[in-house]
All heavy atoms as a GROMACS GRO file, in nm:
protein
  571
    1MET      N    1   0.032   0.588   1.182
    1MET     CA    2   0.112   0.598   1.061
    1MET      C    3   0.188   0.733   1.051
    1MET      O    4   0.307   0.736   1.026
    1MET     CB    5   0.033   0.576   0.934
    1MET     CG    6  -0.020   0.436   0.923
    1MET     SD    7   0.106   0.308   0.867
    1MET     CE    8   0.140   0.367   0.708
    2SER      N    9   0.112   0.838   1.081
    2SER     CA   10   0.174   0.969   1.058
    2SER      C   11   0.286   1.002   1.158
    2SER      O   12   0.377   1.082   1.130
    2SER     CB   13   0.066   1.085   1.068
    2SER     OG   14   0.011   1.086   1.195
    3VAL      N   15   0.286   0.933   1.270
    3VAL     CA   16   0.393   0.955   1.368
    3VAL      C   17   0.496   0.844   1.363
    3VAL      O   18   0.576   0.829   1.450
    3VAL     CB   19   0.338   0.976   1.513
    3VAL    CG1   20   0.260   1.100   1.525
    3VAL    CG2   21   0.256   0.851   1.558
    4LYS      N   22   0.480   0.760   1.259
    4LYS     CA   23   0.586   0.657   1.229
    4LYS      C   24   0.587   0.548   1.335
    4LYS      O   25   0.690   0.484   1.361
    4LYS     CB   26   0.716   0.720   1.195
    4LYS     CG   27   0.712   0.813   1.078
    4LYS     CD   28   0.850   0.850   1.032
    4LYS     CE   29   0.855   0.949   0.928
    4LYS     NZ   30   0.758   0.953   0.826
    5LYS      N   31   0.479   0.520   1.401
    5LYS     CA   32   0.470   0.413   1.500
    5LYS      C   33   0.404   0.290   1.426
    5LYS      O   34   0.287   0.256   1.454
    5LYS     CB   35   0.389   0.452   1.622
    5LYS     CG   36   0.460   0.560   1.704
    5LYS     CD   37   0.383   0.582   1.832
    5LYS     CE   38   0.462   0.687   1.915
    5LYS     NZ   39   0.391   0.714   2.045
    6PHE      N   40   0.481   0.235   1.332
    6PHE     CA   41   0.428   0.134   1.242
    6PHE      C   42   0.385   0.012   1.316
    6PHE      O   43   0.276  -0.041   1.287
    6PHE     CB   44   0.535   0.099   1.143
    6PHE     CG   45   0.562   0.227   1.057
    6PHE    CD1   46   0.682   0.290   1.067
    6PHE    CD2   47   0.473   0.278   0.962
    6PHE    CE1   48   0.718   0.404   0.984
    6PHE    CE2   49   0.497   0.388   0.889
    6PHE     CZ   50   0.623   0.456   0.906
    7PRO      N   51   0.460  -0.042   1.410
    7PRO     CA   52   0.412  -0.162   1.485
    7PRO      C   53   0.275  -0.142   1.551
    7PRO      O   54   0.189  -0.225   1.547
    7PRO     CB   55   0.522  -0.198   1.583
    7PRO     CG   56   0.641  -0.133   1.528
    7PRO     CD   57   0.594  -0.014   1.455
    8GLU      N   58   0.259  -0.024   1.610
    8GLU     CA   59   0.131   0.008   1.683
    8GLU      C   60   0.016   0.030   1.582
    8GLU      O   61  -0.100   0.016   1.617
    8GLU     CB   62   0.143   0.132   1.767
    8GLU     CG   63   0.233   0.115   1.887
    8GLU     CD   64   0.383   0.138   1.857
    8GLU    OE1   65   0.424   0.149   1.739
    8GLU    OE2   66   0.459   0.147   1.956
    9ALA      N   67   0.048   0.061   1.453
    9ALA     CA   68  -0.058   0.086   1.357
    9ALA      C   69  -0.113  -0.039   1.291
    9ALA      O   70  -0.214  -0.043   1.238
    9ALA     CB   71   0.000   0.172   1.245
   10ILE      N   72  -0.040  -0.152   1.311
   10ILE     CA   73  -0.076  -0.276   1.246
   10ILE      C   74  -0.216  -0.325   1.281
   10ILE      O   75  -0.301  -0.353   1.202
   10ILE     CB   76   0.029  -0.382   1.259
   10ILE    CG1   77   0.155  -0.344   1.178
   10ILE    CG2   78  -0.020  -0.522   1.216
   10ILE    CD1   79   0.274  -0.436   1.202
   11ALA      N   80  -0.243  -0.337   1.412
   11ALA     CA   81  -0.372  -0.394   1.456
   11ALA      C   82  -0.487  -0.310   1.409
   11ALA      O   83  -0.581  -0.368   1.357
   11ALA     CB   84  -0.373  -0.403   1.610
   12PRO      N   85  -0.491  -0.182   1.424
   12PRO     CA   86  -0.601  -0.095   1.372
   12PRO      C   87  -0.614  -0.110   1.217
   12PRO      O   88  -0.726  -0.118   1.163
   12PRO     CB   89  -0.575   0.044   1.413
   12PRO     CG   90  -0.471   0.038   1.518
   12PRO     CD   91  -0.399  -0.094   1.502
   13LEU      N   92  -0.502  -0.121   1.147
   13LEU     CA   93  -0.512  -0.132   1.007
   13LEU      C   94  -0.563  -0.274   0.960
   13LEU      O   95  -0.637  -0.282   0.859
   13LEU     CB   96  -0.369  -0.103   0.940
   13LEU     CG   97  -0.332   0.042   0.945
   13LEU    CD1   98  -0.178   0.057   0.908
   13LEU    CD2   99  -0.417   0.123   0.854
   14GLU      N  100  -0.527  -0.372   1.040
   14GLU     CA  101  -0.580  -0.509   1.006
   14GLU      C  102  -0.729  -0.506   1.023
   14GLU      O  103  -0.804  -0.568   0.948
   14GLU     CB  104  -0.512  -0.612   1.107
   14GLU     CG  105  -0.371  -0.648   1.066
   14GLU     CD  106  -0.303  -0.738   1.161
   14GLU    OE1  107  -0.341  -0.736   1.282
   14GLU    OE2  108  -0.207  -0.799   1.121
   15THR      N  109  -0.778  -0.436   1.128
   15THR     CA  110  -0.917  -0.419   1.150
   15THR      C  111  -0.988  -0.351   1.034
   15THR      O  112  -1.092  -0.390   0.989
   15THR     CB  113  -0.946  -0.349   1.282
   15THR    OG1  114  -0.888  -0.425   1.392
   15THR    CG2  115  -1.100  -0.334   1.309
   16ALA      N  116  -0.921  -0.239   0.988
   16ALA     CA  117  -0.972  -0.161   0.879
   16ALA      C  118  -0.990  -0.250   0.750
   16ALA      O  119  -1.088  -0.245   0.683
   16ALA     CB  120  -0.887  -0.042   0.848
   17VAL      N  121  -0.883  -0.331   0.724
   17VAL     CA  122  -0.890  -0.420   0.609
   17VAL      C  123  -1.001  -0.524   0.619
   17VAL      O  124  -1.073  -0.557   0.522
   17VAL     CB  125  -0.753  -0.484   0.580
   17VAL    CG1  126  -0.764  -0.604   0.490
   17VAL    CG2  127  -0.654  -0.386   0.533
   18LYS      N  128  -1.022  -0.575   0.743
   18LYS     CA  129  -1.128  -0.670   0.762
   18LYS      C  130  -1.269  -0.602   0.752
   18LYS      O  131  -1.354  -0.664   0.692
   18LYS     CB  132  -1.120  -0.732   0.907
   18LYS     CG  133  -1.006  -0.836   0.913
   18LYS     CD  134  -0.995  -0.885   1.054
   18LYS     CE  135  -0.870  -0.976   1.058
   18LYS     NZ  136  -0.837  -1.018   1.197
   19LEU      N  137  -1.278  -0.481   0.796
   19LEU     CA  138  -1.413  -0.414   0.784
   19LEU      C  139  -1.435  -0.361   0.645
   19LEU      O  140  -1.557  -0.357   0.604
   19LEU     CB  141  -1.415  -0.299   0.887
   19LEU     CG  142  -1.415  -0.332   1.030
   19LEU    CD1  143  -1.407  -0.209   1.123
   19LEU    CD2  144  -1.545  -0.410   1.069
   20GLU      N  145  -1.335  -0.320   0.575
   20GLU     CA  146  -1.347  -0.269   0.441
   20GLU      C  147  -1.247  -0.330   0.345
   20GLU      O  148  -1.148  -0.273   0.302
   20GLU     CB  149  -1.327  -0.117   0.434
   20GLU     CG  150  -1.435  -0.038   0.504
   20GLU     CD  151  -1.416   0.117   0.479
   20GLU    OE1  152  -1.425   0.149   0.360
   20GLU    OE2  153  -1.389   0.183   0.579
   21PRO      N  154  -1.270  -0.455   0.316
   21PRO     CA  155  -1.166  -0.528   0.231
   21PRO      C  156  -1.152  -0.474   0.086
   21PRO      O  157  -1.051  -0.495   0.021
   21PRO     CB  158  -1.228  -0.671   0.221
   21PRO     CG  159  -1.368  -0.666   0.258
   21PRO     CD  160  -1.384  -0.544   0.350
   22ALA      N  161  -1.243  -0.393   0.047
   22ALA     CA  162  -1.233  -0.332  -0.088
   22ALA      C  163  -1.168  -0.190  -0.086
   22ALA      O  164  -1.168  -0.127  -0.184
   22ALA     CB  165  -1.370  -0.321  -0.155
   23ASN      N  166  -1.113  -0.154   0.025
   23ASN     CA  167  -1.049  -0.023   0.047
   23ASN      C  168  -0.899  -0.033   0.008
   23ASN      O  169  -0.820  -0.078   0.093
   23ASN     CB  170  -1.073   0.031   0.181
   23ASN     CG  171  -1.012   0.165   0.206
   23ASN    OD1  172  -0.926   0.209   0.133
   23ASN    ND2  173  -1.057   0.236   0.309
   24PRO      N  174  -0.857   0.014  -0.111
   24PRO     CA  175  -0.716  -0.001  -0.144
   24PRO      C  176  -0.623   0.081  -0.056
   24PRO      O  177  -0.509   0.032  -0.032
   24PRO     CB  178  -0.712   0.048  -0.287
   24PRO     CG  179  -0.833   0.125  -0.304
   24PRO     CD  180  -0.936   0.077  -0.209
   25THR      N  181  -0.669   0.186  -0.002
   25THR     CA  182  -0.582   0.270   0.090
   25THR      C  183  -0.554   0.194   0.217
   25THR      O  184  -0.438   0.199   0.267
   25THR     CB  185  -0.658   0.404   0.119
   25THR    OG1  186  -0.674   0.475   0.000
   25THR    CG2  187  -0.565   0.491   0.203
   26ALA      N  188  -0.649   0.124   0.271
   26ALA     CA  189  -0.626   0.044   0.390
   26ALA      C  190  -0.520  -0.065   0.363
   26ALA      O  191  -0.433  -0.087   0.447
   26ALA     CB  192  -0.756  -0.021   0.437
   27HIS      N  193  -0.529  -0.130   0.250
   27HIS     CA  194  -0.437  -0.236   0.212
   27HIS      C  195  -0.287  -0.173   0.196
   27HIS      O  196  -0.189  -0.231   0.241
   27HIS     CB  197  -0.469  -0.309   0.083
   27HIS     CG  198  -0.585  -0.400   0.107
   27HIS    ND1  199  -0.571  -0.522   0.163
   27HIS    CD2  200  -0.717  -0.382   0.082
   27HIS    CE1  201  -0.681  -0.580   0.170
   27HIS    NE2  202  -0.780  -0.502   0.124
   28TYR      N  203  -0.285  -0.055   0.133
   28TYR     CA  204  -0.155   0.005   0.113
   28TYR      C  205  -0.094   0.048   0.244
   28TYR      O  206   0.022   0.025   0.269
   28TYR     CB  207  -0.173   0.125   0.021
   28TYR     CG  208  -0.039   0.197  -0.010
   28TYR    CD1  209   0.040   0.154  -0.106
   28TYR    CD2  210   0.000   0.312   0.064
   28TYR    CE1  211   0.168   0.216  -0.131
   28TYR    CE2  212   0.121   0.369   0.040
   28TYR     CZ  213   0.198   0.328  -0.059
   28TYR     OH  214   0.330   0.388  -0.082
   29SER      N  215  -0.172   0.106   0.330
   29SER     CA  216  -0.127   0.154   0.459
   29SER      C  217  -0.079   0.031   0.545
   29SER      O  218   0.027   0.035   0.612
   29SER     CB  219  -0.231   0.224   0.538
   29SER     OG  220  -0.263   0.348   0.475
   30LEU      N  221  -0.158  -0.075   0.544
   30LEU     CA  222  -0.110  -0.199   0.613
   30LEU      C  223   0.017  -0.251   0.559
   30LEU      O  224   0.099  -0.299   0.632
   30LEU     CB  225  -0.224  -0.301   0.609
   30LEU     CG  226  -0.202  -0.430   0.677
   30LEU    CD1  227  -0.166  -0.410   0.832
   30LEU    CD2  228  -0.319  -0.525   0.669
   31ALA      N  229   0.029  -0.247   0.424
   31ALA     CA  230   0.150  -0.300   0.359
   31ALA      C  231   0.272  -0.219   0.410
   31ALA      O  232   0.380  -0.272   0.442
   31ALA     CB  233   0.141  -0.291   0.208
   32VAL      N  234   0.262  -0.088   0.417
   32VAL     CA  235   0.365   0.002   0.461
   32VAL      C  236   0.400  -0.032   0.611
   32VAL      O  237   0.520  -0.044   0.645
   32VAL     CB  238   0.333   0.153   0.444
   32VAL    CG1  239   0.428   0.238   0.518
   32VAL    CG2  240   0.317   0.186   0.296
   33ALA      N  241   0.300  -0.045   0.688
   33ALA     CA  242   0.316  -0.073   0.835
   33ALA      C  243   0.391  -0.210   0.853
   33ALA      O  244   0.486  -0.216   0.928
   33ALA     CB  245   0.186  -0.072   0.911
   34TYR      N  246   0.343  -0.309   0.779
   34TYR     CA  247   0.409  -0.436   0.792
   34TYR      C  248   0.557  -0.426   0.745
   34TYR      O  249   0.647  -0.470   0.814
   34TYR     CB  250   0.350  -0.534   0.690
   34TYR     CG  251   0.220  -0.604   0.743
   34TYR    CD1  252   0.120  -0.641   0.657
   34TYR    CD2  253   0.203  -0.640   0.881
   34TYR    CE1  254   0.010  -0.708   0.699
   34TYR    CE2  255   0.093  -0.703   0.925
   34TYR     CZ  256  -0.010  -0.738   0.834
   34TYR     OH  257  -0.120  -0.808   0.881
   35THR      N  258   0.585  -0.368   0.637
   35THR     CA  259   0.716  -0.352   0.582
   35THR      C  260   0.814  -0.280   0.674
   35THR      O  261   0.922  -0.319   0.702
   35THR     CB  262   0.719  -0.290   0.444
   35THR    OG1  263   0.630  -0.368   0.356
   35THR    CG2  264   0.857  -0.279   0.381
   36ARG      N  265   0.758  -0.161   0.722
   36ARG     CA  266   0.841  -0.082   0.816
   36ARG      C  267   0.866  -0.145   0.949
   36ARG      O  268   0.951  -0.104   1.026
   36ARG     CB  269   0.776   0.060   0.828
   36ARG     CG  270   0.767   0.138   0.706
   36ARG     CD  271   0.898   0.201   0.666
   36ARG     NE  272   0.896   0.264   0.541
   36ARG     CZ  273   0.872   0.396   0.520
   36ARG    NH1  274   0.843   0.472   0.622
   36ARG    NH2  275   0.871   0.448   0.399
   37SER      N  276   0.786  -0.251   0.981
   37SER     CA  277   0.788  -0.323   1.108
   37SER      C  278   0.877  -0.448   1.091
   37SER      O  279   0.883  -0.528   1.186
   37SER     CB  280   0.652  -0.356   1.163
   37SER     OG  281   0.585  -0.234   1.190
   38GLY      N  282   0.933  -0.469   0.976
   38GLY     CA  283   1.014  -0.583   0.947
   38GLY      C  284   0.938  -0.712   0.904
   38GLY      O  285   0.998  -0.814   0.901
   39ARG      N  286   0.812  -0.693   0.874
   39ARG     CA  287   0.728  -0.806   0.832
   39ARG      C  288   0.715  -0.795   0.678
   39ARG      O  289   0.607  -0.776   0.626
   39ARG     CB  290   0.595  -0.802   0.905
   39ARG     CG  291   0.617  -0.823   1.055
   39ARG     CD  292   0.489  -0.786   1.138
   39ARG     NE  293   0.370  -0.877   1.113
   39ARG     CZ  294   0.264  -0.874   1.174
   39ARG    NH1  295   0.248  -0.786   1.276
   39ARG    NH2  296   0.166  -0.955   1.148
   40LYS      N  297   0.828  -0.815   0.614
   40LYS     CA  298   0.836  -0.791   0.468
   40LYS      C  299   0.745  -0.881   0.386
   40LYS      O  300   0.680  -0.832   0.297
   40LYS     CB  301   0.984  -0.811   0.422
   40LYS     CG  302   1.001  -0.771   0.279
   40LYS     CD  303   1.145  -0.783   0.232
   40LYS     CE  304   1.158  -0.751   0.088
   40LYS     NZ  305   1.294  -0.755   0.047
   41GLN      N  306   0.732  -1.012   0.421
   41GLN     CA  307   0.654  -1.104   0.342
   41GLN      C  308   0.505  -1.060   0.352
   41GLN      O  309   0.433  -1.060   0.252
   41GLN     CB  310   0.667  -1.243   0.388
   41GLN     CG  311   0.601  -1.345   0.298
   41GLN     CD  312   0.632  -1.485   0.344
   41GLN    OE1  313   0.681  -1.511   0.448
   41GLN    NE2  314   0.614  -1.580   0.257
   42GLU      N  315   0.457  -1.025   0.469
   42GLU     CA  316   0.315  -0.980   0.475
   42GLU      C  317   0.297  -0.851   0.408
   42GLU      O  318   0.192  -0.818   0.347
   42GLU     CB  319   0.282  -0.966   0.630
   42GLU     CG  320   0.280  -1.102   0.703
   42GLU     CD  321   0.286  -1.085   0.849
   42GLU    OE1  322   0.392  -1.046   0.899
   42GLU    OE2  323   0.181  -1.112   0.918
   43GLY      N  324   0.394  -0.759   0.420
   43GLY     CA  325   0.390  -0.633   0.346
   43GLY      C  326   0.381  -0.653   0.192
   43GLY      O  327   0.297  -0.586   0.123
   44GLU      N  328   0.459  -0.745   0.140
   44GLU     CA  329   0.450  -0.777  -0.002
   44GLU      C  330   0.315  -0.825  -0.045
   44GLU      O  331   0.267  -0.790  -0.149
   44GLU     CB  332   0.565  -0.879  -0.038
   44GLU     CG  333   0.702  -0.812  -0.038
   44GLU     CD  334   0.811  -0.917  -0.061
   44GLU    OE1  335   0.781  -1.039  -0.072
   44GLU    OE2  336   0.931  -0.873  -0.057
   45LYS      N  337   0.253  -0.913   0.041
   45LYS     CA  338   0.125  -0.961   0.013
   45LYS      C  339   0.017  -0.852   0.006
   45LYS      O  340  -0.062  -0.842  -0.088
   45LYS     CB  341   0.084  -1.063   0.121
   45LYS     CG  342  -0.055  -1.117   0.102
   45LYS     CD  343  -0.096  -1.213   0.216
   45LYS     CE  344  -0.238  -1.244   0.210
   45LYS     NZ  345  -0.315  -1.198   0.326
   46GLU      N  346   0.024  -0.756   0.099
   46GLU     CA  347  -0.066  -0.643   0.099
   46GLU      C  348  -0.040  -0.546  -0.019
   46GLU      O  349  -0.142  -0.495  -0.079
   46GLU     CB  350  -0.065  -0.572   0.236
   46GLU     CG  351  -0.126  -0.643   0.349
   46GLU     CD  352  -0.270  -0.678   0.324
   46GLU    OE1  353  -0.349  -0.593   0.270
   46GLU    OE2  354  -0.316  -0.785   0.367
   47PHE      N  355   0.088  -0.527  -0.054
   47PHE     CA  356   0.110  -0.450  -0.172
   47PHE      C  357   0.056  -0.506  -0.298
   47PHE      O  358   0.005  -0.441  -0.387
   47PHE     CB  359   0.262  -0.423  -0.189
   47PHE     CG  360   0.321  -0.312  -0.106
   47PHE    CD1  361   0.432  -0.340  -0.022
   47PHE    CD2  362   0.274  -0.186  -0.106
   47PHE    CE1  363   0.487  -0.237   0.054
   47PHE    CE2  364   0.326  -0.080  -0.031
   47PHE     CZ  365   0.435  -0.108   0.051
   48ALA      N  366   0.064  -0.642  -0.303
   48ALA     CA  367   0.005  -0.714  -0.421
   48ALA      C  368  -0.150  -0.700  -0.422
   48ALA      O  369  -0.199  -0.677  -0.537
   48ALA     CB  370   0.047  -0.867  -0.412
   49VAL      N  371  -0.210  -0.704  -0.314
   49VAL     CA  372  -0.354  -0.679  -0.308
   49VAL      C  373  -0.389  -0.541  -0.353
   49VAL      O  374  -0.478  -0.518  -0.432
   49VAL     CB  375  -0.411  -0.701  -0.164
   49VAL    CG1  376  -0.560  -0.664  -0.151
   49VAL    CG2  377  -0.393  -0.854  -0.121
   50HIS      N  378  -0.309  -0.443  -0.306
   50HIS     CA  379  -0.332  -0.302  -0.343
   50HIS      C  380  -0.313  -0.286  -0.496
   50HIS      O  381  -0.396  -0.229  -0.566
   50HIS     CB  382  -0.232  -0.212  -0.269
   50HIS     CG  383  -0.244  -0.068  -0.306
   50HIS    ND1  384  -0.146  -0.014  -0.394
   50HIS    CD2  385  -0.329   0.031  -0.281
   50HIS    CE1  386  -0.183   0.115  -0.412
   50HIS    NE2  387  -0.293   0.144  -0.347
   51ARG      N  388  -0.202  -0.342  -0.550
   51ARG     CA  389  -0.185  -0.334  -0.691
   51ARG      C  390  -0.286  -0.390  -0.770
   51ARG      O  391  -0.338  -0.332  -0.872
   51ARG     CB  392  -0.046  -0.402  -0.732
   51ARG     CG  393   0.077  -0.306  -0.710
   51ARG     CD  394   0.201  -0.371  -0.775
   51ARG     NE  395   0.231  -0.508  -0.717
   51ARG     CZ  396   0.301  -0.526  -0.610
   51ARG    NH1  397   0.349  -0.424  -0.539
   51ARG    NH2  398   0.327  -0.649  -0.572
   52GLN      N  399  -0.338  -0.513  -0.728
   52GLN     CA  400  -0.455  -0.570  -0.802
   52GLN      C  401  -0.573  -0.486  -0.795
   52GLN      O  402  -0.645  -0.476  -0.902
   52GLN     CB  403  -0.482  -0.710  -0.734
   52GLN     CG  404  -0.587  -0.786  -0.808
   52GLN     CD  405  -0.555  -0.825  -0.952
   52GLN    OE1  406  -0.439  -0.856  -0.978
   52GLN    NE2  407  -0.660  -0.831  -1.036
   53MET      N  408  -0.609  -0.431  -0.681
   53MET     CA  409  -0.725  -0.340  -0.678
   53MET      C  410  -0.712  -0.222  -0.763
   53MET      O  411  -0.809  -0.181  -0.831
   53MET     CB  412  -0.744  -0.296  -0.529
   53MET     CG  413  -0.778  -0.413  -0.435
   53MET     SD  414  -0.789  -0.344  -0.269
   53MET     CE  415  -0.960  -0.386  -0.229
   54MET      N  416  -0.599  -0.167  -0.772
   54MET     CA  417  -0.576  -0.048  -0.854
   54MET      C  418  -0.586  -0.080  -1.004
   54MET      O  419  -0.633  -0.008  -1.076
   54MET     CB  420  -0.445   0.022  -0.819
   54MET     CG  421  -0.430   0.075  -0.672
   54MET     SD  422  -0.565   0.182  -0.622
   54MET     CE  423  -0.533   0.323  -0.732
   55HIS      N  424  -0.530  -0.194  -1.032
   55HIS     CA  425  -0.544  -0.247  -1.169
   55HIS      C  426  -0.684  -0.270  -1.221
   55HIS      O  427  -0.722  -0.236  -1.325
   55HIS     CB  428  -0.453  -0.377  -1.191
   55HIS     CG  429  -0.468  -0.432  -1.322
   55HIS    ND1  430  -0.403  -0.375  -1.434
   55HIS    CD2  431  -0.538  -0.546  -1.375
   55HIS    CE1  432  -0.433  -0.451  -1.542
   55HIS    NE2  433  -0.516  -0.550  -1.512
   56GLU      N  434  -0.765  -0.333  -1.126
   56GLU     CA  435  -0.898  -0.360  -1.150
   56GLU      C  436  -0.976  -0.226  -1.168
   56GLU      O  437  -1.073  -0.215  -1.249
   56GLU     CB  438  -0.962  -0.448  -1.049
   56GLU     CG  439  -0.907  -0.589  -1.056
   56GLU     CD  440  -0.955  -0.672  -0.940
   56GLU    OE1  441  -1.031  -0.624  -0.849
   56GLU    OE2  442  -0.917  -0.788  -0.932
   57SER      N  443  -0.947  -0.127  -1.091
   57SER     CA  444  -1.023  -0.001  -1.097
   57SER      C  445  -0.974   0.085  -1.221
   57SER      O  446  -1.055   0.173  -1.262
   57SER     CB  447  -0.998   0.084  -0.977
   57SER     OG  448  -0.868   0.133  -0.967
   58ASP      N  449  -0.858   0.053  -1.276
   58ASP     CA  450  -0.814   0.121  -1.393
   58ASP      C  451  -0.731   0.032  -1.479
   58ASP      O  452  -0.612   0.033  -1.492
   58ASP     CB  453  -0.725   0.243  -1.351
   58ASP     CG  454  -0.683   0.327  -1.475
   58ASP    OD1  455  -0.749   0.318  -1.587
   58ASP    OD2  456  -0.585   0.403  -1.462
   59PRO      N  457  -0.806  -0.060  -1.557
   59PRO     CA  458  -0.732  -0.163  -1.639
   59PRO      C  459  -0.636  -0.104  -1.735
   59PRO      O  460  -0.548  -0.173  -1.781
   59PRO     CB  461  -0.846  -0.245  -1.697
   59PRO     CG  462  -0.977  -0.191  -1.647
   59PRO     CD  463  -0.945  -0.068  -1.564
   60ALA      N  464  -0.674   0.008  -1.777
   60ALA     CA  465  -0.580   0.071  -1.890
   60ALA      C  466  -0.448   0.116  -1.834
   60ALA      O  467  -0.354   0.136  -1.903
   60ALA     CB  468  -0.651   0.191  -1.956
   61GLY      N  469  -0.440   0.124  -1.701
   61GLY     CA  470  -0.317   0.165  -1.636
   61GLY      C  471  -0.279   0.308  -1.653
   61GLY      O  472  -0.165   0.347  -1.641
   62ALA      N  473  -0.378   0.392  -1.673
   62ALA     CA  474  -0.358   0.532  -1.683
   62ALA      C  475  -0.302   0.598  -1.564
   62ALA      O  476  -0.216   0.689  -1.573
   62ALA     CB  477  -0.484   0.605  -1.728
   63ALA      N  478  -0.343   0.551  -1.443
   63ALA     CA  479  -0.291   0.610  -1.324
   63ALA      C  480  -0.208   0.508  -1.247
   63ALA      O  481  -0.257   0.406  -1.213
   63ALA     CB  482  -0.414   0.655  -1.234
   64PRO      N  483  -0.079   0.535  -1.230
   64PRO     CA  484   0.002   0.440  -1.155
   64PRO      C  485  -0.041   0.422  -1.012
   64PRO      O  486  -0.084   0.515  -0.953
   64PRO     CB  487   0.141   0.504  -1.157
   64PRO     CG  488   0.123   0.642  -1.198
   64PRO     CD  489  -0.008   0.654  -1.267
   65ALA      N  490  -0.030   0.303  -0.962
   65ALA     CA  491  -0.074   0.268  -0.828
   65ALA      C  492   0.017   0.328  -0.725
   65ALA      O  493  -0.027   0.362  -0.614
   65ALA     CB  494  -0.088   0.114  -0.808
   66GLU      N  495   0.146   0.336  -0.756
   66GLU     CA  496   0.242   0.390  -0.672
   66GLU      C  497   0.328   0.491  -0.745
   66GLU      O  498   0.348   0.484  -0.862
   66GLU     CB  499   0.333   0.280  -0.613
   66GLU     CG  500   0.254   0.174  -0.540
   66GLU     CD  501   0.342   0.056  -0.501
   66GLU    OE1  502   0.462   0.073  -0.487
   66GLU    OE2  503   0.287  -0.051  -0.487
   67PRO      N  504   0.370   0.600  -0.680
   67PRO     CA  505   0.446   0.701  -0.748
   67PRO      C  506   0.577   0.643  -0.810
   67PRO      O  507   0.639   0.560  -0.749
   67PRO     CB  508   0.481   0.804  -0.641
   67PRO     CG  509   0.437   0.747  -0.513
   67PRO     CD  510   0.356   0.625  -0.540
   68GLU      N  511   0.608   0.689  -0.927
   68GLU     CA  512   0.728   0.645  -0.995
   68GLU      C  513   0.835   0.751  -0.972
   68GLU      O  514   0.810   0.870  -0.968
   68GLU     CB  515   0.703   0.630  -1.142
   68GLU     CG  516   0.607   0.511  -1.171
   68GLU     CD  517   0.579   0.489  -1.317
   68GLU    OE1  518   0.672   0.528  -1.401
   68GLU    OE2  519   0.472   0.444  -1.353
   69SER      N  520   0.962   0.706  -0.966
   69SER     CA  521   1.069   0.802  -0.951
   69SER      C  522   1.100   0.858  -1.098
   69SER      O  523   1.085   0.790  -1.194
   69SER     CB  524   1.195   0.729  -0.900
   69SER     OG  525   1.230   0.624  -0.979
   70PRO      N  526   1.145   0.981  -1.107
   70PRO     CA  527   1.171   1.033  -1.233
   70PRO      C  528   1.282   0.964  -1.308
   70PRO      O  529   1.377   0.918  -1.241
   70PRO     CB  530   1.211   1.186  -1.206
   70PRO     CG  531   1.238   1.192  -1.058
   70PRO     CD  532   1.170   1.070  -0.996
   71SER      N  533   1.273   0.954  -1.432
   71SER     CA  534   1.381   0.888  -1.513
   71SER      C  535   1.501   0.984  -1.521
   71SER      O  536   1.491   1.108  -1.512
   71SER     CB  537   1.330   0.849  -1.651
   71SER     OG  538   1.287   0.964  -1.722
   72PRO      N  539   1.617   0.922  -1.541
   72PRO     CA  540   1.740   1.010  -1.549
   72PRO      C  541   1.728   1.109  -1.656
   72PRO      O  542   1.682   1.073  -1.770
   72PRO     CB  543   1.856   0.907  -1.573
   72PRO     CG  544   1.799   0.774  -1.528
   72PRO     CD  545   1.651   0.783  -1.541
   73GLY      N  546   1.762   1.227  -1.640
   73GLY     CA  547   1.759   1.330  -1.737
   73GLY      C  548   1.630   1.399  -1.752
   73GLY      O  549   1.615   1.485  -1.836
   74SER      N  550   1.525   1.358  -1.683
   74SER     CA  551   1.392   1.424  -1.697
   74SER      C  552   1.397   1.543  -1.601
   74SER      O  553   1.461   1.543  -1.495
   74SER     CB  554   1.287   1.327  -1.655
   74SER     OG  555   1.287   1.294  -1.523
   75PRO      N  556   1.321   1.648  -1.650
   75PRO     CA  557   1.320   1.775  -1.568
   75PRO      C  558   1.245   1.745  -1.431
   75PRO      O  559   1.150   1.668  -1.431
   75PRO     CB  560   1.241   1.876  -1.650
   75PRO     CG  561   1.182   1.792  -1.757
   75PRO     CD  562   1.250   1.659  -1.767
   76GLN      N  563   1.295   1.813  -1.332
   76GLN     CA  564   1.226   1.794  -1.197
   76GLN      C  565   1.156   1.916  -1.151
   76GLN      O  566   1.179   2.021  -1.164
   76GLN     CB  567   1.332   1.753  -1.096
   76GLN     CG  568   1.384   1.617  -1.137
   76GLN     CD  569   1.466   1.552  -1.021
   76GLN    OE1  570   1.445   1.586  -0.905
   76GLN    NE2  571   1.561   1.473  -1.060
   0.00000   0.00000   0.00000
């Protein structure tokens, strides 16, 4: 992932998700790899799994699952 070889990262990340299905970071990384490799539908599925896991770990929604972009006019 760090060297942006997304297609090559898919197989190890799929293994990681199978070995640790409760690991939200593995699902997020796999979603990114799928999406960047042109496998958008599979990426969306993994992003949904990641969002659900993050929601379950913080039902109040205090910590966003993904970084939000600053709103217009907000200080940067």
